[in-house]
C-alpha positions in Angstrom: -120.3 92.7 39.8 -123.2 94.5 37.9 -125.2 97.2 39.2 -128.8 97.6 36.7 -131.6 99.5 36.5 -134.5 99.7 34.0 -137.7 102.1 33.5 -139.8 101.6 30.9 -142.8 104.7 30.4 -145.9 104.5 27.7 -144.5 107.7 26.3 -146.3 111.1 25.5 -148.5 110.0 22.8 -150.2 106.0 23.1 -151.9 104.9 26.1 -150.7 101.3 26.0 -146.7 99.5 26.7 -146.2 97.0 24.3 -142.4 97.7 26.0 -140.7 95.1 28.3 -137.8 94.9 30.1 -136.6 92.1 32.1 -134.0 92.1 35.1 -132.7 89.1 36.4 -130.0 89.6 38.7 -129.7 85.9 39.8 -129.3 84.9 36.1 -127.5 87.5 35.4 -129.4 88.2 32.8 -131.1 91.3 31.6 -133.6 92.1 28.3 -135.4 94.8 26.6 -138.1 93.6 24.1 -140.4 96.0 22.2 -143.8 94.2 21.4 -146.0 95.1 17.7 -149.8 93.5 16.9 -151.8 96.2 17.9 -154.8 95.7 20.8 -152.9 93.7 23.5 -151.1 91.0 20.8 -148.0 93.2 21.1 -147.8 93.5 25.0 -148.6 90.1 25.3 -145.7 89.0 22.3 -142.6 91.1 24.1 -143.7 89.9 27.7 -143.8 85.6 26.0 -140.8 86.7 24.3 -138.4 87.8 27.1 -139.8 85.5 30.1 -139.4 82.3 27.4 -135.6 83.4 27.1 -135.3 83.9 30.7 -137.0 81.0 31.5 -134.5 78.7 28.9 -131.3 80.1 30.2 -132.8 79.1 33.7 -133.2 75.7 33.1 -130.0 75.1 30.9 -127.9 74.8 33.9 -125.1 76.3 31.7 -124.2 79.7 30.6 -122.8 79.9 26.4 -123.2 81.8 23.9 -125.6 79.0 22.1 -127.7 78.6 24.6 -128.6 82.3 24.7 -129.3 82.0 20.4 -131.2 78.1 21.5 -132.8 80.7 24.2 -134.2 83.4 21.2 -135.1 80.2 19.0 -137.5 79.7 21.7 -138.9 82.5 22.4 -139.7 82.8 17.8 -141.1 79.3 19.0 -143.4 80.3 21.5 -144.9 83.2 20.2 -145.4 82.0 16.8 -147.4 78.9 18.3 -149.6 81.3 20.6 -150.5 83.3 17.6 -151.4 80.9 15.4 -153.6 79.3 18.5 -155.3 82.6 18.9 -157.1 84.5 16.6 -156.4 88.1 18.2 -152.6 87.5 18.8 -152.3 86.8 15.0 -149.8 88.9 13.3 -147.9 89.5 16.7 -144.3 89.8 17.0 -141.2 91.6 19.0 -138.2 93.0 19.0 -135.6 91.9 21.9 -132.3 92.6 23.1 -130.4 90.3 25.8 -127.9 90.7 27.5 -126.1 87.8 29.8 -122.9 87.6 32.0 -121.0 84.8 31.4 -117.7 84.7 33.3 -116.2 87.5 32.7 -117.9 88.4 29.3 -121.5 90.2 28.7 -123.1 88.3 26.1 -125.3 90.0 23.8 -128.2 89.1 21.4 -130.8 90.9 19.7 -133.5 90.6 17.4 -135.5 93.6 15.3 -134.1 96.8 16.2 -133.4 97.3 20.2 -130.3 98.5 20.7 -127.4 97.6 23.3 -124.5 100.7 23.5 -121.2 100.5 25.3 -120.5 103.7 27.5 -116.7 103.4 28.1 -113.4 105.8 28.4 -115.8 109.2 27.5 -116.6 107.2 24.5 -120.5 105.7 23.3 -120.4 102.7 20.7 -123.6 100.9 19.4 -122.9 97.4 19.9 -125.6 95.8 18.2 -126.8 96.1 14.0 -130.3 96.9 13.3 -132.3 94.8 11.5 -134.5 97.4 9.7 -135.0 98.5 6.0 -133.0 101.4 6.4 -130.2 99.5 8.1 -130.0 97.1 5.4 -131.2 98.3 2.2 -131.5 102.1 2.3 -128.5 103.3 3.5 -126.9 99.7 0.9 -128.7 101.7 -1.9 -127.0 105.1 -1.0 -130.1 106.7 0.5 -129.0 110.3 2.3 -129.8 110.1 6.2 -131.9 113.4 5.7 -133.9 111.1 3.0 -134.5 108.0 5.4 -135.7 109.8 8.2 -139.0 110.7 6.3 -138.4 107.5 3.6 -142.1 105.3 4.1 -139.8 102.4 4.5 -138.3 103.9 8.0 -140.1 102.1 10.7 -139.8 98.7 8.9 -138.5 96.2 10.7 -136.7 93.0 8.9 -136.8 91.0 11.3 -138.6 89.9 14.8 -139.2 87.3 17.0 -142.7 85.7 16.4 -143.0 86.3 12.4 -141.4 83.5 10.6 -139.8 80.0 11.5 -136.6 81.6 10.2 -134.5 84.0 12.5 -131.5 86.3 12.4 -130.0 86.6 15.5 -126.8 88.9 15.9 -124.8 88.4 18.8 -121.6 89.7 20.2 -119.2 89.1 23.3 -117.8 92.3 25.4 -115.0 92.0 28.2 -116.4 93.5 31.2 -114.6 96.8 32.1 -114.5 98.2 35.2 -116.6 101.3 35.0 -118.2 100.4 32.0 -122.0 100.7 30.8 -124.5 99.1 29.0 -127.4 100.7 27.6 -130.3 98.2 25.9 -132.9 100.6 24.6 -136.2 100.1 22.7 -136.4 102.2 19.5 -138.7 104.4 21.2 -135.4 106.0 23.3 -132.6 105.7 20.5 -135.2 106.7 17.5 -136.1 109.7 19.2 -132.6 111.4 20.7 -129.8 111.3 19.2 -126.4 109.4 20.6 -124.9 112.7 21.9 -127.6 112.8 24.2 -127.1 109.5 24.9 -123.5 109.7 26.0 -124.2 113.0 27.7 -126.7 111.2 30.1 -124.2 108.0 30.4 -121.1 110.5 31.3 -123.0 112.3 34.2 -122.4 112.1 38.0 -125.9 110.8 38.3 -127.3 107.2 39.7 -128.1 104.4 37.5 -131.8 105.4 38.4 -131.4 108.9 37.4 -129.8 108.1 33.6 -132.5 106.2 33.1 -135.6 108.7 34.1 -133.3 111.6 32.3 -133.3 109.2 29.3 -136.9 108.6 29.1 -137.8 112.5 29.9 -135.5 113.4 27.4 -137.4 111.2 24.6 -140.9 112.4 25.9 -139.4 116.3 25.2 -139.0 115.5 22.1 -142.1 114.1 21.4 -142.1 110.8 23.2 -144.2 109.0 19.7 -143.1 105.9 20.7 -143.2 103.7 24.0 -139.4 104.4 26.0 -137.5 101.5 27.5 -134.0 101.6 29.3 -132.2 99.5 30.6 -128.4 100.1 31.9 -125.8 98.2 33.7 -122.7 99.4 35.2 -119.4 96.9 35.6 -118.7 97.4 39.7 -115.1 98.2 40.6 -114.2 94.4 41.2 -114.9 93.5 37.9 -111.3 93.9 35.8 -110.1 92.6 32.4 -108.1 94.4 29.7 -110.0 96.7 27.6 -111.4 95.6 24.0 -113.3 96.1 21.5 -116.7 93.8 21.4 -116.5 90.7 19.2 -119.3 89.0 16.9 -120.0 85.2 17.4 -122.6 84.6 15.3 -125.1 86.2 12.9 
């Protein structure tokens, strides 16, 4: 059984919130999306993508990694179509990171830079891989972290839902271990506070609600320049499997 809580906040600078999160316990599906596109387009993109993934999973009638990949592909198609049919939505897109319980594993899929973390046995692991210029180009060029933090390309995504017919999806399978915590979050959180802060909050004794609140407040204290979203899932004691490292299904 998974216990889950989610929280989203506009942050300290922006008046609107283009982030979207979805909790669907009946489907064992949870996701975070971070929209872009200006005006109301970003909000529309993130919600449309998230709802499309949930609808596809619900209608599929089966649970597998292939279904999850197809669900994100369908979200991409719908966001592209909506933008093509409405000039006010032209250029919109969204990141998306989804977590879906299938049997005794959590399947995860991501596009863009919204992340999934695993906190287990006192350690914090980043499961997903950011699809960003910094991660895919800057580091390969040997540019140091200090320079990357101020680089003009630091906010550029290399992939997002709704911007191209071609979609690269990273997907992973992680065994559900008793006591493990999973964090899904937008870059308004992980791009503002460091991994040590995230670890300390997840390691605390508070409720999932209080941990989400602490994460959001930490990001706001650090300036809160972007929308902030956090979803935490905890594996309850009846889920017991041998410990294992996350495995990548496909890319």
